[in-house]
C-alpha positions as CSV (number, residue, x, y, z in Angstrom):
1,M,61.7,-15.4,48.1
2,A,62.3,-12.1,46.3
3,N,64.0,-12.0,42.9
4,V,64.0,-15.8,42.5
5,S,61.6,-17.6,40.1
6,W,60.8,-21.3,40.5
7,Y,59.7,-23.7,37.8
8,G,58.8,-27.4,38.5
9,G,59.0,-30.2,36.0
10,A,58.3,-33.9,35.6
11,S,59.2,-35.6,32.4
12,V,60.4,-38.9,31.1
13,Q,62.6,-37.2,28.5
14,A,66.1,-36.0,29.0
15,Q,66.3,-32.3,29.9
16,T,69.1,-30.2,28.4
17,W,70.6,-26.8,29.0
18,P,73.3,-25.0,27.0
19,I,76.8,-25.1,28.4
20,N,80.3,-24.3,27.3
21,N,81.7,-27.8,27.3
22,T,81.7,-30.4,24.6
23,T,83.0,-33.4,26.6
24,V,80.5,-36.3,26.7
25,S,80.2,-38.1,30.0
26,M,77.3,-40.2,31.1
27,Q,77.6,-41.8,34.5
28,P,75.2,-43.0,37.2
29,F,74.8,-40.2,39.7
30,V,76.2,-41.8,42.8
31,V,79.1,-40.9,45.0
32,S,82.3,-42.8,44.2
33,D,85.5,-43.7,45.8
34,L,88.2,-41.9,43.8
35,R,90.8,-44.3,45.1
36,E,89.1,-47.1,43.2
37,N,87.6,-45.0,40.4
38,P,89.7,-41.9,39.6
39,L,87.2,-40.9,36.9
40,G,84.3,-40.9,39.3
41,Y,82.4,-37.9,40.7
42,G,83.8,-38.0,44.2
43,S,82.6,-38.7,47.7
44,V,80.4,-35.7,48.5
45,L,77.6,-34.9,46.1
46,E,74.1,-33.4,46.1
47,R,71.5,-33.3,43.4
48,Y,72.0,-29.6,42.9
49,F,73.5,-27.7,39.9
50,L,74.3,-24.0,39.9
51,G,75.2,-21.9,36.8
52,S,77.0,-18.6,36.5
53,T,74.0,-17.0,34.8
54,G,71.9,-17.3,37.9
55,V,70.2,-20.6,37.2
56,A,69.9,-23.5,39.7
57,V,68.5,-27.0,39.1
58,L,67.5,-29.3,41.9
59,V,66.6,-32.9,41.2
60,D,64.4,-35.0,43.4
61,P,66.7,-37.1,45.7
62,E,64.6,-40.3,45.1
63,V,65.0,-40.2,41.3
64,A,67.7,-42.3,39.7
65,L,69.8,-39.9,37.7
66,H,72.3,-39.7,34.8
67,V,74.1,-36.6,33.9
68,A,75.9,-35.7,30.6
69,F,77.7,-33.1,28.6
70,D,76.6,-33.7,25.0
71,S,78.2,-32.8,21.7
72,M,75.8,-29.8,21.1
73,Q,77.3,-28.0,24.2
74,R,74.3,-28.9,26.4
75,F,74.2,-30.1,30.0
76,C,71.8,-33.0,30.2
77,L,69.9,-34.7,33.0
78,R,67.9,-37.9,32.5
79,T,66.7,-41.0,34.2
80,P,68.6,-44.2,33.3
81,P,67.4,-46.0,30.1
82,S,66.1,-48.9,32.1
83,M,63.9,-46.6,34.2
84,E,62.5,-44.3,31.6
85,H,58.9,-44.9,32.8
86,F,59.8,-43.1,36.0
87,P,59.5,-39.3,35.6
88,L,62.5,-37.0,36.1
89,K,61.4,-34.7,38.9
90,Y,63.2,-31.4,39.1
91,T,62.9,-27.7,39.9
92,V,64.6,-24.9,38.0
93,C,65.2,-21.6,39.9
94,V,66.2,-18.4,38.2
95,G,67.5,-15.2,39.8
96,P,69.6,-12.1,39.1
97,N,72.9,-13.8,39.9
98,L,74.3,-17.0,41.1
99,R,74.9,-15.9,44.7
100,T,71.3,-14.8,45.1
101,V,70.0,-18.1,43.7
102,H,72.3,-20.1,45.8
103,Q,71.4,-18.3,49.0
104,E,67.6,-18.6,48.3
105,V,67.7,-22.2,47.0
106,W,70.4,-24.2,48.7
107,H,69.0,-25.4,52.0
108,P,69.6,-29.2,51.7
109,L,67.0,-30.2,54.3
110,P,64.9,-27.1,55.2
111,S,63.3,-29.0,58.2
112,H,66.7,-29.6,59.7
113,K,68.8,-26.9,61.4
114,P,72.6,-27.3,60.9
115,V,74.4,-28.5,64.0
116,L,78.1,-27.8,64.6
117,P,80.5,-30.8,65.1
118,K,82.9,-30.7,68.1
119,M,85.3,-27.9,67.2
120,D,88.2,-29.1,69.3
121,I,89.4,-31.0,66.3
122,L,90.4,-27.8,64.6
123,W,93.4,-27.4,66.9
124,L,94.8,-30.8,66.3
125,P,96.9,-31.8,63.3
126,F,96.2,-35.4,62.1
127,W,99.2,-37.7,61.5
128,K,98.3,-40.8,59.5
129,L,100.5,-43.7,60.7
130,L,101.6,-45.7,57.6
131,V,102.9,-49.0,58.9
132,N,102.9,-52.5,57.5
133,V,102.7,-54.8,60.5
134,D,100.8,-58.0,61.3
135,S,100.3,-57.8,65.1
136,G,99.0,-55.5,67.8
137,V,102.4,-55.7,69.6
138,K,104.3,-54.5,66.6
139,L,101.8,-51.7,66.1
140,E,102.3,-50.5,69.6
141,K,106.0,-50.4,69.0
142,E,105.5,-48.3,65.8
143,L,103.1,-46.0,67.7
144,R,105.7,-45.5,70.5
145,T,108.4,-44.6,67.9
146,F,106.1,-42.2,66.0
147,S,104.9,-40.5,69.1
148,N,108.4,-39.9,70.3
149,R,109.4,-38.4,67.0
150,L,106.5,-35.9,67.1
151,K,107.6,-34.9,70.6
152,R,111.3,-34.7,69.7
153,H,110.5,-32.4,66.7
154,H,108.2,-30.2,68.8
155,L,105.2,-30.6,66.6
156,G,102.8,-30.1,69.4
157,E,99.5,-31.7,70.3
158,G,97.9,-33.8,67.5
159,V,96.1,-37.0,66.6
160,I,97.8,-40.1,65.3
161,S,95.4,-41.6,62.8
162,L,95.2,-45.4,62.5
163,T,94.1,-47.1,59.3
164,E,91.3,-49.7,59.4
165,H,94.0,-52.4,59.3
166,S,95.8,-51.0,62.3
167,T,92.5,-50.6,64.1
168,S,91.6,-54.2,63.5
169,L,95.0,-55.3,64.9
170,L,94.2,-53.6,68.1
171,S,90.6,-55.0,68.2
172,N,91.9,-58.5,67.6
173,T,93.9,-58.3,70.8
174,L,90.8,-57.6,72.8
175,D,88.0,-59.8,74.1
176,H,85.5,-60.1,71.2
177,E,82.8,-61.1,73.6
178,Y,83.2,-57.6,75.1
179,L,83.5,-55.7,71.8
180,Y,80.6,-57.3,70.0
181,S,78.2,-57.9,72.9
182,K,75.1,-55.9,73.4
183,K,75.3,-56.6,77.1
184,K,76.8,-53.7,78.9
185,E,77.1,-55.6,82.2
186,L,80.0,-57.7,80.8
187,E,83.2,-57.1,82.6
188,R,85.8,-55.1,80.8
189,P,88.8,-57.0,79.4
190,T,91.7,-57.2,81.7
191,R,94.5,-56.6,79.2
192,D,95.6,-53.0,79.3
193,L,96.9,-51.3,76.1
194,S,98.4,-48.6,78.3
195,L,100.4,-46.9,75.5
196,V,97.5,-46.6,73.1
197,R,95.3,-45.2,75.9
198,L,97.9,-42.6,76.7
199,L,98.1,-41.3,73.1
200,N,95.6,-39.2,71.2
201,V,94.7,-41.8,68.6
202,S,91.9,-42.0,66.0
203,I,90.5,-45.3,64.9
204,T,89.1,-46.2,61.4
205,M,86.0,-48.3,60.9
206,S,83.9,-49.3,58.0
207,P,80.5,-51.0,57.5
208,F,82.2,-54.0,55.9
209,L,83.0,-57.3,57.5
210,G,85.1,-60.0,55.9
211,V,83.3,-63.2,55.2
212,D,86.4,-65.2,56.5
213,S,86.1,-63.5,59.9
214,Q,84.9,-65.4,63.0
215,Q,82.3,-62.7,63.6
216,F,80.6,-63.3,60.2
217,Q,80.6,-67.0,60.7
218,T,78.9,-66.4,64.1
219,F,76.2,-64.3,62.4
220,L,75.4,-67.1,59.9
221,Q,75.1,-69.6,62.7
222,D,72.8,-67.3,64.7
223,G,70.6,-66.6,61.6
224,T,71.3,-62.9,61.7
225,E,72.3,-62.5,58.1
226,V,69.7,-59.7,57.7
227,Y,72.4,-57.5,59.4
228,W,74.0,-57.3,56.0
229,L,72.8,-56.1,52.6
230,S,71.1,-59.1,51.1
231,L,69.1,-60.3,48.1
232,P,66.4,-62.9,47.9
233,T,67.5,-66.1,46.2
234,T,64.3,-68.1,46.3
235,P,60.6,-67.4,45.6
236,Q,60.0,-67.7,49.3
237,G,62.3,-64.7,49.8
238,H,65.2,-66.4,51.7
239,L,67.9,-63.7,52.0
240,T,71.5,-64.3,51.1
241,P,74.1,-61.7,52.1
242,L,75.5,-59.8,49.0
243,L,79.2,-60.3,48.5
244,T,81.4,-57.4,47.6
245,Q,85.1,-56.6,47.8
246,W,86.5,-54.2,50.3
247,K,90.3,-53.7,50.4
248,T,91.0,-56.9,48.4
249,K,88.8,-59.1,50.7
250,F,85.4,-60.6,50.1
251,S,83.1,-58.9,52.5
252,V,79.5,-58.1,53.3
253,K,78.2,-54.6,54.0
254,L,76.1,-53.5,57.0
255,N,72.4,-53.1,56.4
256,V,72.0,-49.6,57.9
257,S,68.2,-49.7,57.4
258,N,68.0,-52.6,60.0
259,P,67.8,-51.1,63.5
260,A,69.2,-54.3,65.0
261,A,72.2,-54.2,62.7
262,V,72.8,-50.5,63.6
263,T,72.6,-51.3,67.3
264,W,75.1,-54.1,66.9
265,F,77.5,-51.8,65.0
266,M,77.1,-49.1,67.6
267,D,78.0,-51.5,70.4
268,W,81.0,-52.7,68.5
269,V,82.4,-49.2,67.9
270,G,81.4,-48.0,71.4
271,G,83.2,-50.9,73.0
272,L,86.4,-50.3,71.0
273,Q,86.3,-46.6,71.8
274,S,85.8,-47.2,75.5
275,W,88.5,-49.8,75.8
276,L,91.1,-47.9,73.8
277,D,90.0,-44.6,75.3
278,V,89.8,-42.9,71.9
279,E,87.6,-39.9,70.9
280,Y,87.9,-39.7,67.1
281,V,86.4,-42.3,64.8
282,V,86.8,-42.3,61.0
283,L,83.9,-44.1,59.3
284,E,84.9,-44.9,55.7
285,G,83.4,-47.0,52.9
286,G,80.0,-45.4,52.6
287,E,80.6,-44.4,49.0
288,R,81.2,-48.0,47.9
289,N,77.9,-49.4,46.5
290,P,78.0,-53.2,46.1
291,F,74.7,-53.1,44.2
292,D,76.3,-51.2,41.4
293,E,79.2,-53.6,41.3
294,H,76.8,-56.5,40.7
295,A,74.6,-54.6,38.3
296,L,71.6,-55.2,40.6
297,R,68.8,-52.9,41.5
298,P,68.9,-52.1,45.2
299,P,65.9,-52.1,47.4
300,K,64.2,-48.7,47.4
301,A,65.0,-48.1,51.0
302,L,68.7,-48.0,50.2
303,A,68.6,-46.8,46.6
304,G,71.4,-44.5,45.3
305,D,72.7,-42.1,48.0
306,K,70.2,-43.1,50.7
307,Y,72.8,-45.5,52.2
308,I,75.2,-42.7,52.9
309,Q,72.5,-40.6,54.5
310,L,71.5,-43.4,56.8
311,L,75.2,-44.2,57.6
312,A,75.8,-40.5,58.5
313,G,72.7,-40.6,60.8
314,M,74.2,-43.6,62.5
315,A,77.6,-41.8,62.8
316,T,76.0,-38.9,64.7
317,R,74.8,-41.4,67.3
318,I,78.4,-42.5,67.9
319,G,79.3,-38.9,68.9
320,D,80.2,-35.5,67.6
321,S,83.8,-36.4,66.9
322,V,83.1,-38.7,63.9
323,I,84.8,-38.2,60.5
324,M,83.0,-39.5,57.4
325,T,84.6,-40.1,54.0
326,A,81.3,-39.6,52.1
327,G,78.4,-37.2,52.4
328,T,74.9,-36.8,50.8
329,R,72.0,-34.9,52.4
330,S,74.0,-34.9,55.7
331,S,75.7,-31.5,55.7
332,H,73.4,-30.4,58.6
333,M,74.8,-33.2,60.8
334,P,77.6,-32.6,63.4
335,L,80.2,-34.5,61.3
336,F,83.6,-33.7,59.8
337,I,84.1,-34.9,56.2
338,S,87.4,-36.3,55.0
339,M,88.1,-35.1,51.5
340,A,88.9,-37.5,48.7
341,P,92.6,-38.5,48.3
342,L,94.6,-36.8,45.6
343,N,97.7,-37.6,43.6
344,S,101.1,-36.5,44.7
345,D,101.6,-34.1,41.8
346,W,100.8,-30.6,40.4
347,S,97.8,-31.6,38.2
348,Y,94.1,-31.2,38.8
349,S,94.1,-34.7,40.2
350,G,96.7,-33.4,42.7
351,L,97.5,-30.0,44.1
352,K,95.5,-28.0,41.6
353,G,92.4,-29.9,42.4
354,L,92.5,-29.0,46.1
355,I,91.0,-25.5,45.9
356,P,88.1,-26.5,43.5
357,A,87.3,-29.4,46.0
358,I,87.3,-26.9,48.9
359,L,84.8,-24.7,47.2
360,H,82.7,-27.7,46.1
361,Y,82.4,-29.1,49.7
362,S,81.8,-25.7,51.2
363,L,79.1,-24.5,48.8
364,L,77.2,-27.8,49.4
365,G,77.2,-27.0,53.1
366,Y,80.1,-29.3,54.1
367,S,82.2,-26.5,55.7
368,F,83.8,-28.8,58.2
369,F,86.2,-31.0,56.3
370,I,89.6,-32.5,56.6
371,P,91.6,-32.0,53.4
372,D,93.7,-34.7,51.9
373,A,97.1,-35.1,53.6
374,V,99.9,-32.7,52.7
375,G,101.5,-33.8,49.5
376,G,98.6,-36.1,48.6
377,S,97.7,-39.6,49.8
378,L,96.3,-41.5,46.8
379,S,99.5,-43.6,46.4
380,N,99.7,-44.5,50.2
381,E,103.4,-43.6,50.0
382,H,105.5,-40.7,51.3
383,V,106.0,-37.6,49.2
384,T,109.5,-36.9,47.9
385,D,108.9,-33.6,46.2
386,E,109.9,-31.0,48.8
387,E,108.4,-28.0,46.8
388,L,105.1,-29.9,46.4
389,F,105.1,-30.6,50.2
390,I,105.6,-26.9,51.0
391,R,103.0,-25.5,48.6
392,W,100.5,-28.1,49.8
393,L,101.2,-27.3,53.4
394,E,100.7,-23.6,52.7
395,I,97.2,-24.2,51.4
396,V,95.9,-26.6,54.0
397,S,97.1,-24.4,56.8
398,F,94.2,-22.1,55.9
399,L,91.7,-25.0,56.0
400,P,89.8,-26.4,59.1
401,V,92.3,-29.2,59.9
402,I,95.8,-30.0,58.8
403,S,96.6,-33.6,58.1
404,F,99.8,-35.4,57.2
405,Q,100.7,-38.7,55.7
406,T,104.3,-37.8,55.0
407,P,106.0,-36.6,58.2
408,P,108.2,-33.4,57.6
409,W,111.3,-35.2,58.9
410,V,111.2,-37.7,56.0
411,C,113.3,-35.4,53.8
412,G,115.8,-35.0,56.6
413,E,115.9,-31.2,56.4
414,D,115.2,-28.7,59.2
415,R,113.6,-26.4,56.6
416,L,110.4,-28.6,56.3
417,L,110.2,-29.1,60.1
418,N,110.5,-25.3,60.7
419,L,107.9,-24.5,58.1
420,T,105.5,-27.2,59.4
421,R,105.8,-25.7,62.9
422,L,105.3,-22.2,61.5
423,Y,102.2,-23.0,59.6
424,I,100.6,-25.1,62.3
425,A,101.1,-22.1,64.6
426,K,99.6,-19.7,62.0
427,H,96.6,-22.0,61.5
428,Q,95.9,-22.0,65.2
429,S,96.4,-18.2,65.8
430,F,94.9,-16.8,62.6
431,V,92.7,-19.3,60.8
432,I,90.8,-21.1,63.5
433,P,89.4,-17.8,64.9
434,L,88.1,-17.0,61.4
435,I,86.5,-20.4,61.1
436,L,84.8,-20.1,64.5
437,R,83.5,-16.6,63.5
438,Y,82.0,-17.7,60.2
439,A,80.7,-21.0,61.7
440,V,78.1,-18.9,63.5
441,E,77.0,-17.5,60.1
442,W,76.9,-20.9,58.6
443,K,74.7,-22.2,61.4
444,T,72.4,-19.3,61.0
445,N,71.9,-19.1,57.2
446,W,74.0,-21.8,55.5
447,S,76.5,-19.2,54.2
448,P,79.7,-21.2,53.3
449,I,82.8,-20.6,55.4
450,Y,85.0,-21.0,52.3
451,R,83.8,-19.0,49.4
452,P,84.6,-18.5,45.7
453,L,85.5,-15.0,44.6
454,W,82.1,-14.5,43.0
455,W,80.5,-14.6,46.4
456,V,81.6,-10.9,47.0
457,S,81.3,-10.0,43.3
458,P,78.4,-12.1,41.9
459,N,78.1,-10.0,38.7
460,D,81.8,-9.8,37.9
461,I,82.5,-12.4,35.2
462,N,86.2,-12.3,36.0
463,T,85.4,-14.2,39.2
464,F,83.5,-17.1,37.6
465,T,86.4,-19.1,36.4
466,I,89.1,-18.5,39.1
467,D,89.8,-21.8,40.8
468,D,93.2,-21.1,42.5
469,E,92.0,-18.5,45.0
470,F,89.4,-18.6,47.8
471,L,87.8,-16.5,50.5
472,I,87.4,-17.3,54.2
473,G,84.1,-15.5,54.9
474,D,84.1,-12.1,53.2
475,A,87.2,-10.9,55.1
476,V,90.2,-12.8,53.9
477,L,91.4,-13.8,50.4
478,V,94.0,-16.6,50.0
479,A,95.9,-16.9,46.7
480,P,98.5,-19.7,47.0
481,V,100.9,-20.9,44.3
482,T,99.9,-24.1,42.6
483,E,102.4,-24.1,39.7
484,K,105.7,-26.0,40.0
485,G,108.7,-23.7,40.1
486,A,106.7,-20.5,40.3
487,T,107.6,-17.7,42.7
488,Q,105.0,-15.3,41.3
489,R,101.4,-15.5,40.1
490,D,98.5,-13.4,38.8
491,I,96.0,-12.5,41.5
492,Y,92.5,-11.1,41.0
493,L,91.1,-8.9,43.8
494,P,87.3,-8.9,43.6
495,D,84.7,-6.3,44.6
496,S,85.5,-2.8,43.3
497,G,83.8,-1.3,46.3
498,F,86.5,-2.4,48.7
499,K,90.3,-2.3,49.1
500,W,92.5,-5.3,49.9
501,Q,95.6,-5.2,52.1
502,D,98.5,-7.7,51.7
503,L,99.2,-9.2,55.1
504,N,102.8,-9.9,54.2
505,N,103.8,-6.3,53.2
506,A,100.9,-4.1,54.2
507,Q,100.4,-2.8,50.6
508,V,96.8,-1.8,49.8
509,F,95.1,-2.4,46.4
510,D,91.8,-1.5,44.8
511,G,89.3,-4.3,44.4
512,G,88.3,-5.3,40.9
513,T,91.9,-5.4,39.6
514,F,94.4,-7.9,38.5
515,L,97.9,-8.0,40.1
516,R,100.1,-9.4,37.4
517,D,103.2,-11.5,38.2
518,Y,102.8,-10.8,41.9
519,P,105.8,-12.1,43.9
520,V,105.1,-15.0,46.2
521,G,108.2,-16.8,47.5
522,L,108.4,-20.5,48.1
523,E,107.8,-20.1,51.8
524,E,105.0,-17.6,51.4
525,V,101.3,-17.4,50.7
526,A,99.6,-14.3,49.3
527,V,96.9,-13.4,51.9
528,F,94.8,-10.2,51.7
529,T,92.3,-8.8,54.1
530,R,89.3,-6.7,52.9
531,K,89.0,-3.1,53.9
532,N,86.3,-0.5,53.4
533,S,87.2,2.1,50.7
């Protein structure tokens, strides 16, 4: 590997590197559910750190890890105090610039070739159905109303996304002997949910099962409690399922290291998919770690982020149309990743955090993601800020999949409906061909589809801190507005060896220059294509 130097290390002491940050933050290095823990790291993480000076650090995935920014402006890595007798295994790589280092270093699992997920999903907007009903019959009525509205407003083909609660309402109306059985010869249930089967619906599942459910009681009676994460409670090693909370209910979590448990779950999901005739499955909850909640050390087989990796492997066996809400060491798998929910505001916990998250996911190899719903979904309520809805829509129309939690008709204005139709059409005609083009490059050499500006100007320090612009491949630069009330913004065009053309007005500008106070109307996005000088 030319121009890159590698250094290995194993030490029980904390390792530190200078940084330009004085905020102290020491946390266990595990993925986290930002809905439950807004100060957590997020739902897609790898043990990989990249600096703008051309230095990368990779930490052994089996090592328990803490990270920190200390008061002496240093970036620190260490093992937890309770495990200091275990060495901190790491590798430091140094190169001429951060792009060179990233391209040489970041191959999450060199023995695995990346596999594309099913790309049909790119063409389908996802519409999350927010309803509060208590029966499958009522849910069917809500589905009929929602589907009719989508058709009446000419919003095209799409997927109506059901929550886990709605999915459970449908499964509860079916024959559980069929859903949970491992015997394929059982006759299919006679009840026909004709409406659900006619619609393009996605279902949501999780590896959790409520302890008050009939299914869990059956497991206890059958002596199959080893299907769930368990701890020994006696010297003889008798296992007791570990209780945790999932969506306010006491639950147990699937033991994905147990082949029998995985087979049971696969049969459960497969039976529901077949009966409802659905293609897309959302698998959520991998980022929730019940061992952390109980301050207990997990078995080595499921330590840290290993659970998520095993869960992702199970998801690929369900099919190539599965959407995960967490990812670790699984970017090579044919999965879509649902990005973490954001606040419905203009802060870095809301709209401003969207582009940094895009670059984070893509640089780690997760180029096929579904961004948070237009306007944010953390509150599970409809967005009322029309300007925020528009600016959010403009960004996600350039991403792999457009998703909604707030339907555009909620504000009762034709303006939002017209803009939604416009940007869905632009996404299909302009963005998807770009994604398909650069997906080939990603599959060949792991080059991200969505790129920071330093990707084309790795030695230009102006590009290192820009977090409100992004590239699609090397060809297209997108500079949306993320400030409330703004109709202009500063735009940096990287790479002095090229010129950039504004797609909205055909003006051509030199690379390596700032466009100050560049006009971008409320219904516009600044988009530039790169041209040879």
